[in-house]
Biopython code that builds the backbone (N, CA, C, O; Angstrom):
import numpy as np
from Bio.PDB.StructureBuilder import StructureBuilder

atoms = [
    (1, "UNK", "N", (-52.674, -2.300, -6.074)),
    (1, "UNK", "CA", (-51.612, -1.647, -6.928)),
    (1, "UNK", "C", (-50.326, -1.603, -5.715)),
    (1, "UNK", "O", (-49.184, -2.059, -5.757)),
    (2, "UNK", "N", (-51.082, -0.824, -4.614)),
    (2, "UNK", "CA", (-50.392, -0.290, -3.755)),
    (2, "UNK", "C", (-49.227, -1.613, -3.343)),
    (2, "UNK", "O", (-48.033, -1.552, -3.048)),
    (3, "UNK", "N", (-50.062, -2.654, -3.459)),
    (3, "UNK", "CA", (-48.736, -4.292, -2.990)),
    (3, "UNK", "C", (-48.287, -4.422, -4.010)),
    (3, "UNK", "O", (-47.253, -5.045, -3.766)),
    (4, "UNK", "N", (-48.342, -4.229, -5.296)),
    (4, "UNK", "CA", (-46.733, -4.113, -6.224)),
    (4, "UNK", "C", (-46.445, -2.969, -5.583)),
    (4, "UNK", "O", (-45.973, -3.386, -4.526)),
    (5, "UNK", "N", (-46.426, -1.912, -5.541)),
    (5, "UNK", "CA", (-45.488, -0.559, -5.252)),
    (5, "UNK", "C", (-44.805, -0.696, -3.811)),
    (5, "UNK", "O", (-43.859, 0.036, -3.520)),
    (6, "UNK", "N", (-45.228, -1.508, -3.049)),
    (6, "UNK", "CA", (-44.897, -2.264, -1.670)),
    (6, "UNK", "C", (-43.643, -2.661, -1.838)),
    (6, "UNK", "O", (-42.578, -2.262, -1.368)),
    (7, "UNK", "N", (-44.036, -3.835, -2.864)),
    (7, "UNK", "CA", (-42.842, -5.152, -2.977)),
    (7, "UNK", "C", (-41.813, -4.629, -3.678)),
    (7, "UNK", "O", (-40.607, -4.801, -3.499)),
    (8, "UNK", "N", (-42.440, -3.897, -4.588)),
    (8, "UNK", "CA", (-41.149, -3.013, -5.644)),
    (8, "UNK", "C", (-39.950, -2.930, -4.167)),
    (8, "UNK", "O", (-39.118, -3.639, -3.600)),
    (9, "UNK", "N", (-40.391, -1.941, -4.102)),
    (9, "UNK", "CA", (-40.085, -0.981, -2.438)),
    (9, "UNK", "C", (-39.595, -1.941, -2.087)),
    (9, "UNK", "O", (-38.511, -1.760, -2.643)),
    (10, "UNK", "N", (-39.479, -2.934, -1.559)),
    (10, "UNK", "CA", (-38.562, -3.756, -0.373)),
    (10, "UNK", "C", (-37.613, -4.626, -1.207)),
    (10, "UNK", "O", (-36.653, -5.150, -0.642)),
    (11, "UNK", "N", (-37.805, -4.795, -2.393)),
    (11, "UNK", "CA", (-36.658, -5.262, -3.525)),
    (11, "UNK", "C", (-36.032, -4.293, -3.767)),
    (11, "UNK", "O", (-34.845, -4.610, -3.697)),
    (12, "UNK", "N", (-36.184, -2.803, -4.133)),
    (12, "UNK", "CA", (-35.240, -1.598, -4.376)),
    (12, "UNK", "C", (-34.463, -1.686, -2.702)),
    (12, "UNK", "O", (-33.273, -1.852, -2.970)),
    (13, "UNK", "N", (-34.569, -1.659, -1.520)),
    (13, "UNK", "CA", (-34.404, -1.205, -0.682)),
    (13, "UNK", "C", (-33.103, -2.617, -0.024)),
    (13, "UNK", "O", (-32.066, -2.433, 0.613)),
    (14, "UNK", "N", (-33.900, -4.328, -0.650)),
    (14, "UNK", "CA", (-32.571, -5.215, -0.447)),
    (14, "UNK", "C", (-31.699, -4.834, -1.388)),
    (14, "UNK", "O", (-30.480, -4.845, -1.218)),
    (15, "UNK", "N", (-32.317, -4.450, -2.512)),
    (15, "UNK", "CA", (-30.956, -4.495, -3.883)),
    (15, "UNK", "C", (-30.163, -2.689, -3.112)),
    (15, "UNK", "O", (-28.939, -2.680, -3.240)),
    (16, "UNK", "N", (-30.527, -1.863, -2.679)),
    (16, "UNK", "CA", (-29.653, -0.703, -2.147)),
    (16, "UNK", "C", (-28.827, -1.654, -0.905)),
    (16, "UNK", "O", (-27.680, -1.325, -0.602)),
    (17, "UNK", "N", (-29.253, -2.413, -0.467)),
    (17, "UNK", "CA", (-27.883, -2.796, 0.857)),
    (17, "UNK", "C", (-26.893, -3.639, -0.086)),
    (17, "UNK", "O", (-25.688, -3.391, -0.047)),
    (18, "UNK", "N", (-27.343, -4.522, -0.836)),
    (18, "UNK", "CA", (-26.442, -5.832, -1.353)),
    (18, "UNK", "C", (-25.699, -4.310, -2.043)),
    (18, "UNK", "O", (-24.512, -4.244, -1.725)),
    (19, "UNK", "N", (-26.182, -3.096, -2.918)),
    (19, "UNK", "CA", (-25.312, -2.345, -3.409)),
    (19, "UNK", "C", (-24.263, -1.471, -2.050)),
    (19, "UNK", "O", (-23.040, -1.373, -2.148)),
    (20, "UNK", "N", (-25.029, -0.948, -0.924)),
    (20, "UNK", "CA", (-24.302, -0.607, -0.144)),
    (20, "UNK", "C", (-22.683, -1.354, 0.439)),
    (20, "UNK", "O", (-21.617, -0.760, 0.600)),
    (21, "UNK", "N", (-23.052, -3.142, 0.707)),
    (21, "UNK", "CA", (-22.514, -3.537, 1.308)),
    (21, "UNK", "C", (-21.094, -3.995, -0.006)),
    (21, "UNK", "O", (-19.976, -4.450, 0.235)),
    (22, "UNK", "N", (-21.668, -3.679, -1.241)),
    (22, "UNK", "CA", (-20.040, -4.187, -2.299)),
    (22, "UNK", "C", (-19.599, -2.607, -2.411)),
    (22, "UNK", "O", (-18.523, -2.270, -2.903)),
    (23, "UNK", "N", (-20.287, -1.951, -2.042)),
    (23, "UNK", "CA", (-19.186, -0.378, -1.975)),
    (23, "UNK", "C", (-18.555, -0.383, -0.882)),
    (23, "UNK", "O", (-17.692, 0.469, -1.090)),
    (24, "UNK", "N", (-18.391, -0.783, 0.193)),
    (24, "UNK", "CA", (-17.933, -0.644, 1.576)),
    (24, "UNK", "C", (-17.353, -2.621, 0.931)),
    (24, "UNK", "O", (-16.898, -2.986, 2.015)),
    (25, "UNK", "N", (-17.309, -2.886, 0.730)),
    (25, "UNK", "CA", (-16.386, -4.207, 0.285)),
    (25, "UNK", "C", (-14.817, -3.592, -0.998)),
    (25, "UNK", "O", (-13.591, -3.680, -0.939)),
    (26, "UNK", "N", (-15.742, -3.051, -1.931)),
    (26, "UNK", "CA", (-14.891, -2.411, -2.631)),
    (26, "UNK", "C", (-13.627, -1.405, -2.173)),
    (26, "UNK", "O", (-12.413, -1.466, -2.367)),
    (27, "UNK", "N", (-14.478, -0.465, -1.484)),
    (27, "UNK", "CA", (-13.873, 0.557, -0.694)),
    (27, "UNK", "C", (-12.459, -0.166, 0.536)),
    (27, "UNK", "O", (-11.265, 0.089, 0.688)),
    (28, "UNK", "N", (-13.186, -0.882, 1.019)),
    (28, "UNK", "CA", (-11.921, -1.827, 2.108)),
    (28, "UNK", "C", (-10.758, -2.364, 1.291)),
    (28, "UNK", "O", (-9.622, -2.101, 1.687)),
    (29, "UNK", "N", (-10.926, -3.089, 0.191)),
    (29, "UNK", "CA", (-10.191, -3.912, -0.896)),
    (29, "UNK", "C", (-9.483, -2.212, -0.827)),
    (29, "UNK", "O", (-9.065, -1.682, 0.203)),
    (30, "UNK", "N", (-9.496, -1.722, -1.910)),
    (30, "UNK", "CA", (-9.125, -0.346, -2.002)),
    (30, "UNK", "C", (-7.908, -0.020, -1.138)),
    (30, "UNK", "O", (-6.765, 0.011, -1.593)),
    (31, "UNK", "N", (-8.278, 0.264, 0.362)),
    (31, "UNK", "CA", (-7.573, 1.155, 1.571)),
    (31, "UNK", "C", (-6.917, 0.175, 1.344)),
    (31, "UNK", "O", (-6.096, 0.462, 0.472)),
    (32, "UNK", "N", (-6.802, -1.132, 1.744)),
    (32, "UNK", "CA", (-5.858, -2.404, 2.167)),
    (32, "UNK", "C", (-4.861, -2.544, 0.715)),
    (32, "UNK", "O", (-3.684, -2.828, 0.938)),
    (33, "UNK", "N", (-5.224, -2.381, -0.587)),
    (33, "UNK", "CA", (-4.587, -2.711, -1.583)),
    (33, "UNK", "C", (-3.290, -0.924, -1.524)),
    (33, "UNK", "O", (-2.064, -0.829, -1.567)),
    (34, "UNK", "N", (-3.845, -0.393, -1.469)),
    (34, "UNK", "CA", (-3.048, 1.555, -1.013)),
    (34, "UNK", "C", (-2.274, 0.818, -0.082)),
    (34, "UNK", "O", (-1.075, 0.835, -0.363)),
    (35, "UNK", "N", (-2.505, 0.315, 0.715)),
    (35, "UNK", "CA", (-1.327, 0.250, 2.439)),
    (35, "UNK", "C", (-0.266, -0.558, 2.271)),
    (35, "UNK", "O", (0.819, -0.448, 2.843)),
    (36, "UNK", "N", (-0.656, -1.558, 1.305)),
    (36, "UNK", "CA", (0.383, -2.600, 0.909)),
    (36, "UNK", "C", (0.877, -2.052, 0.060)),
    (36, "UNK", "O", (2.038, -2.457, 0.016)),
    (37, "UNK", "N", (0.673, -1.204, -0.830)),
    (37, "UNK", "CA", (1.653, -0.513, -1.502)),
    (37, "UNK", "C", (2.151, 0.601, -1.105)),
    (37, "UNK", "O", (2.953, 1.164, -1.851)),
    (38, "UNK", "N", (1.881, 1.060, -0.123)),
    (38, "UNK", "CA", (2.833, 2.127, 0.623)),
    (38, "UNK", "C", (4.005, 1.213, 1.429)),
    (38, "UNK", "O", (5.138, 1.695, 1.448)),
    (39, "UNK", "N", (3.761, -0.191, 2.150)),
    (39, "UNK", "CA", (4.590, -0.973, 2.873)),
    (39, "UNK", "C", (5.292, -1.412, 2.037)),
    (39, "UNK", "O", (6.431, -1.666, 2.428)),
    (40, "UNK", "N", (5.013, -1.677, 0.697)),
    (40, "UNK", "CA", (6.358, -2.304, -0.214)),
    (40, "UNK", "C", (6.878, -0.788, -0.397)),
    (40, "UNK", "O", (7.924, -0.543, 0.205)),
    (41, "UNK", "N", (6.245, 0.372, -1.212)),
    (41, "UNK", "CA", (7.230, 1.545, -1.526)),
    (41, "UNK", "C", (8.552, 1.582, -0.085)),
    (41, "UNK", "O", (9.749, 1.839, -0.216)),
    (42, "UNK", "N", (7.786, 1.221, 1.247)),
    (42, "UNK", "CA", (8.645, 1.666, 1.967)),
    (42, "UNK", "C", (10.123, 1.088, 2.466)),
    (42, "UNK", "O", (11.133, 1.596, 2.954)),
    (43, "UNK", "N", (9.667, -0.364, 2.045)),
    (43, "UNK", "CA", (10.371, -1.549, 2.205)),
    (43, "UNK", "C", (11.343, -1.233, 1.012)),
    (43, "UNK", "O", (12.505, -1.534, 1.288)),
    (44, "UNK", "N", (11.163, -0.690, -0.274)),
    (44, "UNK", "CA", (11.741, -0.377, -1.538)),
    (44, "UNK", "C", (12.760, 0.792, -1.087)),
    (44, "UNK", "O", (13.931, 0.633, -1.431)),
    (45, "UNK", "N", (12.444, 1.913, -0.376)),
    (45, "UNK", "CA", (12.976, 2.825, 0.054)),
    (45, "UNK", "C", (13.767, 2.640, 1.531)),
    (45, "UNK", "O", (14.602, 3.464, 1.902)),
    (46, "UNK", "N", (13.509, 1.802, 2.094)),
    (46, "UNK", "CA", (14.330, 1.177, 3.230)),
    (46, "UNK", "C", (15.710, 0.012, 2.305)),
    (46, "UNK", "O", (16.899, 0.054, 2.620)),
    (47, "UNK", "N", (15.398, -0.501, 1.689)),
    (47, "UNK", "CA", (16.915, -0.998, 1.197)),
    (47, "UNK", "C", (17.338, -0.530, 0.507)),
    (47, "UNK", "O", (18.500, -0.860, 0.745)),
    (48, "UNK", "N", (17.414, 0.345, -0.664)),
    (48, "UNK", "CA", (18.035, 1.287, -1.301)),
    (48, "UNK", "C", (18.491, 2.484, -0.268)),
    (48, "UNK", "O", (19.427, 3.185, -0.653)),
    (49, "UNK", "N", (17.764, 2.844, 1.320)),
    (49, "UNK", "CA", (19.222, 3.181, 1.625)),
    (49, "UNK", "C", (20.330, 2.139, 2.837)),
    (49, "UNK", "O", (21.462, 2.316, 3.287)),
    (50, "UNK", "N", (19.769, 1.552, 2.929)),
    (50, "UNK", "CA", (20.835, 0.534, 3.558)),
    (50, "UNK", "C", (21.716, 0.030, 1.807)),
    (50, "UNK", "O", (22.933, -0.129, 1.903)),
    (51, "UNK", "N", (21.307, -0.111, 0.869)),
    (51, "UNK", "CA", (22.445, 0.252, -0.029)),
    (51, "UNK", "C", (23.764, 0.761, -0.797)),
    (51, "UNK", "O", (24.797, 0.487, -1.408)),
    (52, "UNK", "N", (22.379, 2.281, 0.037)),
    (52, "UNK", "CA", (24.182, 3.408, -0.087)),
    (52, "UNK", "C", (24.685, 4.112, 0.190)),
    (52, "UNK", "O", (25.404, 5.000, -0.268)),
    (53, "UNK", "N", (23.992, 3.427, 1.886)),
    (53, "UNK", "CA", (25.203, 3.680, 3.030)),
    (53, "UNK", "C", (26.504, 2.988, 3.388)),
    (53, "UNK", "O", (27.573, 3.357, 3.873)),
    (54, "UNK", "N", (25.745, 1.275, 2.751)),
    (54, "UNK", "CA", (26.618, 0.662, 2.797)),
    (54, "UNK", "C", (27.985, 0.528, 1.112)),
    (54, "UNK", "O", (29.165, 0.180, 1.054)),
    (55, "UNK", "N", (26.964, 1.017, 0.024)),
    (55, "UNK", "CA", (28.280, 1.814, -0.723)),
    (55, "UNK", "C", (28.980, 2.695, 0.005)),
    (55, "UNK", "O", (30.205, 2.567, 0.003)),
    (56, "UNK", "N", (28.403, 3.718, 0.739)),
    (56, "UNK", "CA", (29.453, 4.834, 1.073)),
    (56, "UNK", "C", (30.266, 4.193, 2.343)),
    (56, "UNK", "O", (31.481, 4.354, 2.462)),
    (57, "UNK", "N", (29.692, 3.651, 3.027)),
    (57, "UNK", "CA", (30.914, 3.310, 3.771)),
    (57, "UNK", "C", (31.955, 1.724, 3.842)),
    (57, "UNK", "O", (32.504, 1.008, 4.680)),
    (58, "UNK", "N", (31.671, 1.853, 1.782)),
    (58, "UNK", "CA", (32.741, 0.568, 1.649)),
    (58, "UNK", "C", (33.221, 1.699, 1.355)),
    (58, "UNK", "O", (34.088, 1.992, 2.179)),
    (59, "UNK", "N", (33.034, 2.758, 0.308)),
    (59, "UNK", "CA", (34.133, 3.423, -0.390)),
    (59, "UNK", "C", (34.757, 4.481, 0.609)),
    (59, "UNK", "O", (35.815, 4.959, 0.201)),
    (60, "UNK", "N", (34.451, 4.800, 1.461)),
    (60, "UNK", "CA", (34.871, 5.643, 2.714)),
    (60, "UNK", "C", (36.440, 4.925, 3.285)),
    (60, "UNK", "O", (37.566, 5.421, 3.326)),
    (61, "UNK", "N", (35.762, 3.111, 3.813)),
    (61, "UNK", "CA", (36.763, 2.248, 4.160)),
    (61, "UNK", "C", (37.957, 2.369, 3.416)),
    (61, "UNK", "O", (38.946, 2.722, 4.057)),
    (62, "UNK", "N", (38.110, 2.121, 2.010)),
    (62, "UNK", "CA", (39.012, 1.900, 0.712)),
    (62, "UNK", "C", (39.765, 3.402, 0.660)),
    (62, "UNK", "O", (40.972, 3.423, 0.418)),
    (63, "UNK", "N", (39.017, 4.696, 0.895)),
    (63, "UNK", "CA", (39.590, 5.444, 1.007)),
    (63, "UNK", "C", (40.945, 5.717, 2.122)),
    (63, "UNK", "O", (42.117, 6.090, 2.108)),
    (64, "UNK", "N", (39.826, 5.223, 3.115)),
    (64, "UNK", "CA", (40.865, 5.036, 4.526)),
    (64, "UNK", "C", (41.901, 4.301, 4.465)),
    (64, "UNK", "O", (43.024, 4.628, 4.849)),
    (65, "UNK", "N", (41.579, 3.251, 3.972)),
    (65, "UNK", "CA", (43.343, 2.189, 3.904)),
    (65, "UNK", "C", (43.557, 2.388, 2.805)),
    (65, "UNK", "O", (43.878, 1.202, 2.882)),
    (66, "UNK", "N", (43.736, 2.705, 1.709)),
    (66, "UNK", "CA", (44.617, 3.497, 0.895)),
    (66, "UNK", "C", (45.393, 5.018, 1.442)),
    (66, "UNK", "O", (46.382, 5.633, 1.044)),
    (67, "UNK", "N", (44.585, 5.205, 2.337)),
    (67, "UNK", "CA", (45.787, 6.466, 3.187)),
    (67, "UNK", "C", (46.488, 6.395, 4.006)),
    (67, "UNK", "O", (47.487, 7.076, 4.236)),
    (68, "UNK", "N", (45.977, 5.411, 4.648)),
    (68, "UNK", "CA", (47.203, 4.951, 6.049)),
    (68, "UNK", "C", (47.975, 4.024, 5.306)),
    (68, "UNK", "O", (49.022, 3.743, 5.889)),
    (69, "UNK", "N", (47.779, 3.316, 3.953)),
    (69, "UNK", "CA", (48.624, 2.298, 3.325)),
    (69, "UNK", "C", (49.560, 3.317, 2.585)),
    (69, "UNK", "O", (50.739, 3.223, 2.928)),
    (70, "UNK", "N", (49.365, 3.978, 1.930)),
    (70, "UNK", "CA", (50.349, 4.944, 0.888)),
    (70, "UNK", "C", (50.795, 6.609, 1.992)),
    (70, "UNK", "O", (51.403, 7.526, 1.439)),
    (71, "UNK", "N", (50.378, 6.721, 3.498)),
    (71, "UNK", "CA", (51.260, 7.577, 4.381)),
    (71, "UNK", "C", (51.668, 7.089, 5.432)),
    (71, "UNK", "O", (52.389, 7.750, 6.180)),
]
sb = StructureBuilder()
sb.init_structure("model")
sb.init_model(0)
sb.init_chain("A")
sb.init_seg("    ")
for serial, (resi, resn, name, xyz) in enumerate(atoms, 1):
    if name == "N":
        sb.init_residue(resn, " ", resi, " ")
    sb.init_atom(name, np.array(xyz, "f"), 0.0, 1.0, " ", f" {name:<3s}", serial, name[0])
structure = sb.get_structure()
């Protein structure tokens, strides 16, 4: 009886080890995906910032040129 219980406990420990490894893999994948999404969001914000600055500079330069031409 104790042999059966001992075998069950060793099987349980190996299964528990597999679950721990699987949980660590899932957590690592989740962290990597979240970091990649944050990086993508940062790049998107940078693109929006560059676009807005470009539009503002173009509008300002057009205003300046119109002012110089008309005065």
